N, C-alpha and C positions, 0 to 999 in steps of 0.2 A: 199143413200138409207139405210134403216134399215136392219140389218141382221136378218133373221127369224130363230128362234130357235125352231120352231114348229116341232113336230114329227108327222108323218103320223098316223092317228087314227087307221088304220088297223094294222100297226106295233106295236103300243102301246098296242092294245088289245092282240096281239099275245105274246108280251113281258110279260104282266101281267099273261096271261094264262100259259106261260112257267114257270114262277117263281112259281106259285101256284102248277102246276103239279109236278115240281121238288121237291117241299116241301112235297107234300102228296103222290105222286106216282113216285118215282125216276126211276123205271124200265120203265114205260111208257114214261117218259121224255127222257130217253136214246134212246128208239126206235124211237121216233119222231125226235130226233136230228140227227138220221142217215138217215132220208128221204131226197132224192135228189130232190130239187125243188128250184125255185127262187122266190117263192111268198113272199110278204111282211109280211104276217101273220106268215108264217113258219120261216122266218128269225128273226122276233121278238120273236117267241117262243124259238128258239135256243139261242138267246141273253139273254132272261129271265132265261133260265136254267143255262147258263154260269154264270150269275150274282149271282144266288142263290148258286151255287157251290163255287164260289169265296168267297162269304160271309161266308160260312160254314168253309172253310179252314182258313180264317182269324180269325174266332171265336175260332177255335181249337188252333191256334197258341197262342192266348192271354191267353188261359186257361191252357196251359201246365205248369207243374212245371219247375222251373229254370233248374233242371238237365237234362230235356229233350229238352230244347230249343237250346242247343249248338250242336256242331258236335259230335254226339254220337259215331261214329266209332272210331275216334282217341282217345277220352277219354276212351272208353270201352277197347280198346286194351292196353292202358297204365295201367289201373287198373288191367286187367287180367294178364298182365306180372308181376306186382308187387305181386299179390296174389300167382302166381305160384312160384316166388322166395321165398316167405315166406314159402310155403309148402315144397319146397326143403330143406330149412334150418331146418325145424322141423324134416324132415325125417333123417337128418344126425346125429341127437343126439341120 
């Protein structure tokens, strides 16, 4: 038998609505995502919102400058320590 890859039309409609709402009205999308229900349309809406948010995070990551892409905490601490050492050396003179 053939495997069906069809998505329920009600779920798909909710998914598309959730994506568009998240794009244009993120506060409303968040409120709707917190609604407790097992309806197919609401589940699709939540999935659409999650997809939009995931895409936004990925887009931000690809547009960051290289110095922001790494582990900022460890790099920032090292450079701060070096600059403090230089300041201390200048004060000694």
